[in-house]
C-alpha positions in Angstrom: -11.2 25.0 -15.8 -9.8 27.6 -13.4 -6.8 25.4 -12.7 -5.9 25.4 -16.4 -6.5 29.2 -16.7 -4.2 29.9 -13.7 -1.3 27.7 -14.7 1.0 30.0 -12.9 -0.4 31.3 -9.6 -0.8 35.1 -9.6 1.0 36.9 -6.7 -2.2 38.6 -5.5 -3.5 35.1 -4.3 -1.0 35.3 -1.5 -2.4 38.4 0.3 -5.6 40.3 0.6 -4.6 43.3 -1.5 -6.7 45.5 -3.8 -6.9 43.1 -6.7 -8.1 40.2 -4.5 -10.7 42.5 -2.9 -12.0 43.7 -6.3 -12.5 40.0 -7.4 -14.0 38.9 -4.1 -17.7 39.3 -5.3 -16.9 36.8 -8.1 -15.5 34.5 -5.4 -18.8 34.8 -3.4 -20.8 33.8 -6.5 -18.5 30.8 -7.0 -18.9 29.8 -3.4 -22.7 30.1 -3.7 -22.6 27.7 -6.6 -20.5 25.2 -4.6 -23.0 25.4 -1.7 -25.9 24.7 -4.0 -24.1 21.8 -5.6 -23.4 20.3 -2.1 -27.0 20.8 -1.1 -28.2 18.8 -4.2 -25.7 16.0 -3.3 -26.7 16.0 0.4 -30.4 15.7 -0.6 -29.6 12.7 -2.8 -31.1 14.4 -5.9 -28.1 13.6 -8.1 -28.7 9.8 -8.0 -25.0 9.0 -7.8 -23.8 5.5 -7.1 -20.7 4.7 -5.1 -18.0 2.6 -6.7 -18.0 -1.2 -5.8 -14.5 -0.9 -4.3 -13.1 1.6 -1.9 -11.5 4.8 -3.3 -8.7 6.8 -1.9 -8.9 10.4 -3.2 -5.6 12.4 -3.1 -6.5 15.9 -3.8 -6.0 19.5 -2.8 -8.0 22.6 -1.9 -5.6 25.0 -3.5 -5.4 25.3 -7.3 -2.2 23.9 -8.8 0.1 21.1 -7.6 0.8 20.5 -4.0 2.8 17.3 -4.4 0.0 14.7 -5.0 1.7 12.5 -7.6 4.6 11.2 -5.4 1.9 10.4 -2.7 -0.2 8.5 -5.2 2.9 6.4 -6.2 3.8 5.8 -2.6 0.3 4.7 -1.6 0.0 2.3 -4.6 3.3 0.7 -3.8 2.7 0.4 -0.1 -0.8 -1.1 -0.6 0.6 -3.6 -3.1 3.2 -4.7 -0.5 0.4 -5.3 2.0 -1.5 -7.5 -0.4 -3.9 -5.0 -2.0 -4.4 -4.7 -5.7 -4.6 -1.0 -6.4 -5.6 0.7 -9.6 -5.2 4.4 -10.3 -7.5 6.9 -12.0 -6.8 10.5 -13.1 -8.3 13.2 -15.2 -5.0 13.5 -17.0 -4.3 17.2 -17.3 -4.4 18.2 -21.0 -5.7 14.7 -22.0 -7.3 14.7 -25.4 -9.0 11.3 -24.9 -12.8 11.1 -25.6 -13.2 7.9 -23.7 -11.5 6.1 -20.8 -8.0 5.2 -21.8 -5.4 3.0 -20.1 -2.0 4.6 -19.6 1.3 2.8 -20.0 4.9 3.9 -19.5 5.3 4.5 -23.2 2.0 6.5 -23.6 2.3 10.0 -25.0 2.0 12.6 -22.2 0.5 15.1 -24.7 -2.4 12.7 -25.2 -3.0 11.4 -21.7 -1.3 13.8 -19.4 2.2 14.0 -17.9 1.4 12.9 -14.4 -0.3 9.5 -15.3 2.7 8.7 -17.6 5.1 9.6 -14.7 3.2 7.2 -12.4 3.3 4.4 -15.0 7.1 4.9 -15.5 7.9 5.1 -11.8 5.9 1.9 -11.1 7.0 0.1 -14.2 3.4 -0.5 -15.3 2.7 -2.4 -12.2 -0.8 -1.0 -11.7 -3.6 -0.3 -14.1 -3.9 3.4 -14.7 -6.8 5.0 -16.5 -7.5 8.6 -17.5 -10.7 10.4 -18.4 -12.6 13.5 -17.3 -15.5 11.4 -16.1 -13.9 9.3 -13.3 -16.9 6.9 -12.9 -16.4 5.8 -16.5 -12.7 5.2 -15.9 -13.6 3.1 -12.8 -16.0 1.0 -14.9 -13.5 0.5 -17.7 -10.7 -0.4 -15.2 -12.7 -3.0 -13.3 -14.0 -4.6 -16.5 -10.4 -5.1 -17.8 -8.8 -5.6 -14.4 -11.4 -7.2 -12.1 -8.7 -8.1 -9.5 -8.5 -4.4 -8.5 -9.8 -4.0 -4.9 -8.9 -0.4 -4.1 -8.7 2.6 -6.4 -6.5 5.7 -5.9 -7.8 8.8 -7.5 -5.1 11.4 -8.4 -7.1 14.5 -7.6 -10.9 14.4 -7.6 -11.9 16.1 -4.3 -14.2 18.5 -6.2 -15.4 15.9 -8.7 -19.1 15.4 -8.1 -19.1 12.1 -10.1 -17.1 10.4 -7.3 -19.6 9.9 -4.5 -18.2 8.7 -1.2 -19.6 6.0 1.1 -22.4 7.2 3.5 -20.4 8.5 6.5 -16.9 9.9 6.8 -14.7 7.1 8.3 -17.8 5.0 8.5 -17.4 3.4 5.1 -14.4 2.4 3.1 -13.4 5.6 1.2 -10.7 8.0 2.3 -10.2 11.6 1.3 -6.7 13.1 1.7 -6.2 16.8 1.3 -2.6 17.6 0.3 -1.2 20.9 1.6 2.2 22.5 0.9 4.1 25.3 2.5 2.0 28.0 0.7 -1.0 27.1 2.8 -4.3 28.7 1.7 -2.8 31.9 0.5 -5.2 34.8 1.1 -7.9 32.4 2.0 -10.3 33.5 -0.8 -12.0 31.2 -3.3 -11.4 31.5 -7.0 -10.8 33.9 -8.7 -9.9 36.3 -5.8 -7.8 33.6 -4.2 -6.3 30.1 -4.9 -9.0 28.0 -3.3 -11.2 25.6 -5.2 -13.4 25.2 -2.2 -13.4 26.2 1.5 -10.2 25.3 3.3 -12.5 24.1 6.2 -14.1 21.4 4.1 -14.2 18.0 5.7 -11.5 15.5 5.1 -10.3 12.3 6.6 -6.7 13.5 6.9 -4.4 16.3 5.8 -1.1 15.4 4.2 1.6 18.1 4.6 4.2 18.0 2.0 6.3 20.6 3.7 6.9 21.2 7.4 3.9 23.0 8.8 6.1 25.8 10.2 7.1 26.8 6.7 3.6 27.9 5.8 3.7 31.4 4.5 0.0 32.0 4.3 -0.7 32.0 8.0 -4.4 31.7 7.5 -6.7 29.1 9.0 -3.9 27.4 10.9 -6.3 26.8 13.9 -8.4 24.5 11.7 -5.7 21.8 11.8 -5.2 21.8 15.6 -6.3 18.5 16.9 -7.2 17.1 13.5 -5.7 14.0 11.8 -2.7 15.1 9.8 0.6 13.5 8.6 3.8 15.1 7.3 5.2 13.4 4.2 8.6 14.9 3.3 10.0 13.8 -0.1 13.7 13.0 -0.6 15.7 13.6 -3.7 17.3 10.4 -5.2 20.3 9.9 -7.4 20.0 11.9 -10.6 20.3 10.1 -14.0 21.1 11.4 -17.4 18.0 12.0 -19.6 19.4 10.4 -22.7 21.3 7.7 -20.8 19.3 6.7 -17.8 21.9 4.1 -16.7 24.4 6.9 -16.3 24.0 8.4 -12.8 25.8 10.7 -10.5 25.0 12.0 -7.0 24.1 15.5 -6.2 27.3 15.9 -4.3 29.2 14.9 -7.5 27.3 17.5 -9.4 28.2 20.1 -6.8 31.9 19.4 -7.2 31.9 19.1 -10.9 30.0 22.3 -11.8 30.2 25.9 -10.6 26.9 27.5 -9.6 26.8 29.7 -12.8 27.0 26.5 -14.9 23.9 24.9 -13.3 20.3 25.6 -14.3 17.3 24.0 -12.6 13.9 23.9 -14.4 10.6 22.8 -13.1 7.1 23.0 -14.5 5.2 22.3 -11.3 2.4 23.9 -9.3 5.0 25.0 -6.8 8.4 24.8 -8.6 10.1 26.5 -5.7 9.8 23.3 -3.7 12.1 21.5 -6.1 14.6 24.4 -6.1 14.6 24.5 -2.3 15.2 20.8 -2.1 18.2 21.1 -4.4 19.6 23.9 -2.3 19.3 21.8 0.8 21.5 19.3 -0.9 24.1 21.9 -1.6 23.1 22.7 -5.2 23.1 26.3 -6.2 22.5 27.7 -9.7 20.0 29.6 -11.8 16.4 28.5 -11.3 13.8 28.6 -14.1 10.2 28.2 -12.7 7.7 27.4 -15.5 3.9 27.2 -15.6 2.6 23.8 -14.4 2.4 21.2 -17.1 4.5 23.3 -19.5 5.9 21.4 -22.6 9.4 21.5 -23.9 11.1 21.8 -27.3 14.7 21.3 -28.4 14.9 25.0 -29.1 14.1 25.8 -25.5 17.0 23.8 -24.2 19.3 25.1 -27.0 18.7 28.6 -25.5 19.8 27.6 -22.0 23.4 28.7 -21.3 24.5 26.0 -18.8 26.7 22.9 -18.6 24.3 21.0 -16.3 20.5 21.2 -16.4 18.5 19.6 -13.6 14.8 18.8 -14.0 12.1 16.7 -12.2 10.8 13.4 -13.5 7.5 15.0 -14.3 9.3 17.3 -16.7 11.4 14.4 -18.1 8.4 12.4 -19.3 7.7 15.3 -21.8 11.3 15.3 -23.1 11.5 11.9 -24.8 12.3 13.6 -28.1 14.9 15.9 -26.6 18.6 15.2 -27.2 20.8 17.0 -24.7 23.6 15.5 -22.8 23.4 18.3 -20.2 20.1 17.2 -18.8 20.0 15.3 -15.6 16.7 14.0 -14.1 16.3 14.2 -10.3 13.9 11.6 -9.0 11.9 12.2 -5.7 10.4 9.6 -3.4 8.8 9.5 -0.1 8.0 7.0 2.6 4.6 6.7 4.3 4.7 6.5 8.1 3.4 3.3 9.6 0.7 5.0 11.6 -0.8 6.5 8.5 -0.8 3.1 6.8 -2.3 1.3 9.8 -5.1 3.8 10.1 -5.7 3.7 6.3 -6.0 -0.1 6.3 -8.4 0.1 9.3 -10.8 2.2 7.1 -10.4 0.2 3.9 -11.0 -3.1 5.6 -14.4 -2.1 7.0 -17.4 -3.9 5.5 -19.5 -2.5 2.7 -21.9 -0.1 4.4 -24.5 -0.5 1.6 -24.9 -4.1 2.6 -26.7 -3.0 5.7 -28.8 -0.4 4.0 -30.8 -2.5 1.6 
C-alpha cells in the first residue's frame, strides 16, 4: 500500500516542485484507475451489499494520520452515552491476521495493529473491536458474536470499496467523515506526486478539522470547504502518567518545573508528529523533539540511547512499549469532546429508516 510505503511524508508532497511534477504522470494514471473503479461501483457492477446496520466511516484523503483515532474513541463513547451500542472495525495497520480477529486491551499490537489496541485500552474493552483487511468480513464476524451492535464505526475505510454506503448521501443511515489536519492537501496531487489517496473534492457528509483551519499550510482547495458542513475538533492533553507505573501521575506544569528543556525529549510515531510537539509547547513544555515514521516500533536499546531525564510519548506509542522498562517515560493522553451540534446532526442521520426497505 502507498500509505505503508510512505510512512514518513516526503517534503516534496507539500509543494509543486520539480520532483512532484516529474511524478505527476503516475498520479494521472492512479487517478484514472480511481475513476474507473468508481464508474464500476456507480453502475452497480460490483454487486456489493450494504451492511445491515449504519456505518460511520472516519477516514482521510491524505496519506498518513490526521488524528482519526481520538475521534473514533470519542464517537463510540458519546454514542454509547446516548443509548447506542457501537462496534468498531479497522484494517489494523501491520496486522498479520488472516481472518477477522477481535481486539482486546491486552492484544499484541504487532499482531493486530497499534491503533485498535489503543482504542481497546482507552475504552477499557467497552466496545467490540475487530480487525481485518476485508472490512465486510469483520462486520459479519462482529455481528455474529455481538448481535446487539446497532452502529459500526470504521477507523479509516473511505477508499475501501468493500464498504458500500446506503443509496443516497444523507438519505440513508451511513455517514462519511473526512478528517483534515493543518497540513491540508499539500501540493494537491494524487499519489505518488502528492499525498492524496483520492481527490480532495470527493463527496463527504462532513469534514472534521483537527487543527484550526487558519493553520493550514497547504493553502490549496480552501474554497471547497466554504459553505459545506464542517466541524473543528481540537484535542486536549490530559495528565501524563508513568509508563511503568500508570498510577503515578504528574501534570505538564510539574514536568516543566522539574526538568530543564535540555533534559526533556518528546517522541511521536504519528502521521503528523509535529501536532503532538506543538501541543506540548502550547502547554509550556520545551525540549528535544524526535519525530518518527508512523507506526514505528520501539526497543529497549532505542530508549537506552536517549540522553534525557524525561521522555514524553503519546498513548499510541505507549501501547508498543509494554516490554520496555524505563522510569523516564511518561505517557501523555489526549482526548477531545464532540460538539453537541455534530452529535445532534449525526443522530438525525443514523435514526433514519432503512432505505432498502422501500426499494424491494
